[in-house]
C-alpha positions as a printed Julia matrix, in Angstrom:
220×3 Matrix{Float64}:
  22.49   28.91  -35.57
  20.1    26.95  -33.36
  18.76   23.98  -35.33
  16.72   22.51  -32.51
  13.1    21.99  -33.54
  10.57   24.37  -32.02
   8.15   22.44  -29.78
   4.63   22.25  -31.17
   2.11   24.64  -29.64
   0.3    21.69  -28.05
   3.44   20.64  -26.17
   3.95   24.19  -24.89
   0.36   24.36  -23.67
   0.68   21.02  -21.89
   3.92   22.15  -20.26
   2.24   25.36  -19.08
  -0.74   23.43  -17.7
   1.58   21.07  -15.86
   3.55   24.0   -14.43
   0.37   25.74  -13.26
  -0.96   22.59  -11.62
   2.3    22.02   -9.78
   2.39   25.68   -8.69
  -1.13   25.39   -7.25
  -0.31   22.2    -5.32
   2.98   23.64   -4.04
   1.21   26.83   -2.95
  -1.46   24.87   -1.08
   1.2    22.81    0.7
   3.12   25.96    1.66
   0.02   27.77    2.94
  -1.04   24.73    4.98
   2.43   24.45    6.54
   2.64   28.16    7.35
  -0.89   28.55    8.72
  -1.04   25.12   10.4
  -4.54   24.75    8.98
  -6.37   24.81    5.65
  -8.48   27.89    6.27
  -7.2    29.83    3.28
  -9.39   30.86    0.35
  -9.14   30.12   -3.36
  -8.16   33.75   -3.94
  -5.3    33.46   -1.43
  -4.21   30.22   -3.07
  -4.29   31.76   -6.54
  -2.25   34.73   -5.39
   0.35   32.48   -3.77
   0.58   30.29   -6.88
   0.77   33.38   -9.13
  -2.16   32.21  -11.22
  -5.71   33.44  -11.67
  -8.7    32.15   -9.73
 -10.03   30.81  -13.02
  -6.82   28.84  -13.57
  -7.27   27.15  -10.18
 -10.74   25.99  -11.22
  -9.49   24.92  -14.64
  -7.39   22.32  -12.84
  -9.49   21.49   -9.75
 -13.23   21.41   -9.06
 -12.85   22.7    -5.52
 -10.35   23.7    -2.87
 -10.8    20.28   -1.27
  -9.62   18.66   -4.5
  -6.44   20.74   -4.33
  -5.9    19.74   -0.73
  -6.5    16.1    -1.58
  -3.52   16.28   -3.94
  -1.42   17.74   -1.12
  -2.74   14.98    1.11
  -1.59   12.35   -1.38
   1.91   13.79   -1.37
   2.05   13.52    2.43
   0.83    9.92    2.29
   3.55    9.02   -0.19
   6.09   10.39    2.28
   4.85    7.96    4.95
   4.63    4.92    2.68
   7.96    5.63    0.97
   9.71    5.9     4.35
   8.34    2.57    5.57
   9.03    0.96    2.19
  12.66    2.09    2.18
  13.18    0.6     5.63
  11.51   -2.67    4.6
  13.74   -2.92    1.54
  16.85   -2.31    3.64
  15.97   -5.05    6.14
  17.57   -8.51    5.8
  15.52  -11.19    4.08
  13.5   -13.45    6.31
  10.88  -16.18    6.25
   7.33  -15.6     5.06
   5.8   -16.68    8.39
   3.48  -14.18   10.08
   5.73  -13.54   13.09
   8.75  -12.64   10.96
   6.68  -10.47    8.64
   5.22   -8.54   11.55
   8.6    -8.05   13.21
  10.19   -6.72   10.01
   7.22   -4.43    9.43
   7.32   -3.17   13.02
  11.04   -2.42   12.73
  10.4    -0.51    9.49
   7.69    1.55   11.19
   9.9     2.27   14.21
  12.62    3.51   11.89
  10.33    5.91   10.02
   9.59    9.46   11.16
   5.81    9.16   11.18
   5.17   12.01   13.59
   6.14   14.85   11.25
   3.9    13.87    8.31
   1.04   12.75   10.57
   0.92   16.09   12.4
   0.95   17.82    9.02
  -1.95   15.61    7.97
  -3.87   16.59   11.09
  -3.47   20.25   10.13
  -5.09   19.34    6.85
  -8.43   18.65    8.53
  -8.49   21.91   10.5
 -10.13   25.09    9.35
  -8.91   28.6    10.03
 -10.37   28.59   13.57
  -8.54   25.38   14.47
 -11.68   23.24   14.58
 -11.91   20.06   12.51
 -13.81   20.02    9.24
 -16.09   16.96    9.1
 -15.51   16.46    5.38
 -11.76   16.7     5.63
 -11.73   14.51    8.74
 -13.43   11.85    6.62
 -10.71   12.32    4.02
  -8.13   11.81    6.75
  -9.71    8.48    7.74
  -9.92    7.43    4.11
  -6.3     8.34    3.62
  -5.21    6.31    6.64
  -7.03    3.32    5.17
  -5.17    3.95    1.92
  -1.88    3.89    3.82
  -2.83    0.47    5.18
  -3.57   -0.77    1.65
  -0.26    0.55    0.34
   1.6    -0.93    3.29
   0.03   -4.33    2.59
   1.19   -4.11   -1.02
   4.74   -3.32    0.11
   4.79   -6.28    2.47
   3.36   -8.66   -0.15
   5.99   -7.5    -2.64
   8.7    -8.47   -0.15
   6.95  -11.65    1.03
   5.04  -12.95   -2.02
   4.34  -16.32   -0.36
   2.62  -14.75    2.64
  -1.12  -15.09    3.22
  -2.73  -11.88    1.84
  -5.52  -11.87    4.44
  -3.04  -12.13    7.32
  -0.97   -9.29    5.88
  -4.07   -7.12    5.36
  -5.2    -7.77    8.93
  -1.77   -6.89   10.31
  -1.48   -3.66    8.34
  -5.08   -2.65    9.01
  -4.65   -3.2    12.75
  -1.45   -1.16   12.89
  -2.83    1.74   10.86
  -6.15    1.72   12.72
  -4.32    1.64   16.03
  -2.07    4.4    14.79
  -5.07    6.7    14.34
  -6.02    6.09   17.98
  -2.44    6.67   19.1
  -2.42   10.05   17.33
  -5.45   11.16   19.34
  -3.86   10.07   22.64
  -0.56   11.7    21.68
  -2.31   15.02   20.98
  -4.15   14.95   24.32
  -0.94   14.24   26.23
   1.38   16.64   24.39
  -0.94   19.32   23.05
   0.16   18.42   19.55
   3.53   20.15   19.85
   6.43   18.3    18.21
   9.58   18.44   20.34
  11.98   15.98   21.98
   9.61   15.22   24.86
   6.59   14.68   22.64
   8.62   12.42   20.35
   9.44   10.26   23.37
   5.72   10.06   24.15
   5.06    9.12   20.54
   7.66    6.34   20.63
   6.15    4.92   23.82
   2.61    4.96   22.4
   3.76    3.47   19.11
   5.5     0.66   20.97
   2.29   -0.09   22.84
   0.23   -0.43   19.69
   2.87   -2.63   18.09
   2.99   -4.85   21.18
  -0.81   -5.11   21.38
  -1.09   -5.9    17.68
   1.58   -8.6    17.85
   0.82  -10.25   21.18
  -2.8    -9.38   21.95
  -4.57   -7.13   24.42
  -3.44   -9.16   27.41
   0.18   -8.28   26.69
   0.12   -4.79   28.23
  -1.16   -3.5    31.52
  -3.15   -0.38   32.22
  -1.42    2.96   31.82
């Protein structure tokens, strides 16, 4: 005889709601990855998630709100990767040069290209053109990455000057957005061994410029 208590109806409803929300987010992520854009409809999303259209709107006000959740998951992938590399690095002083060098090494050791190209697909519609609203979300998200990166650095170097850390992280993330645009023009946005080499070279340039100033590199 099973003596386990039967969960209250409220708990079952909450579990179902949580399952539906996760299914919707997972379906949006899968559709974005398969299509390489976000040009799908709410009906297509509902079908993929095996829920009704009404259920989608019970959880999210709009398709953009769903995609913003997917966006947040991608951002966590970037920040978590950098954070893991920072935590694995040997302890050092809290001076600005050491902090920057440890942060730069953590960034070099993180696969940024895969999640960033996925993020770029987020701002494209079905015809491959950028959506202005979602492009703004992309910029906002990149700023959020800078904020999270600053928090990670301050956690590791609590005696560091917060303004200096914010300036460092903001410069790297802002420069990273520019590097993405140059990388796409050079490579066509295709991720392969050659384009990864281009990415590494461009990333090294922005790290060098941020650390040593604009006089530290010549013209390309």
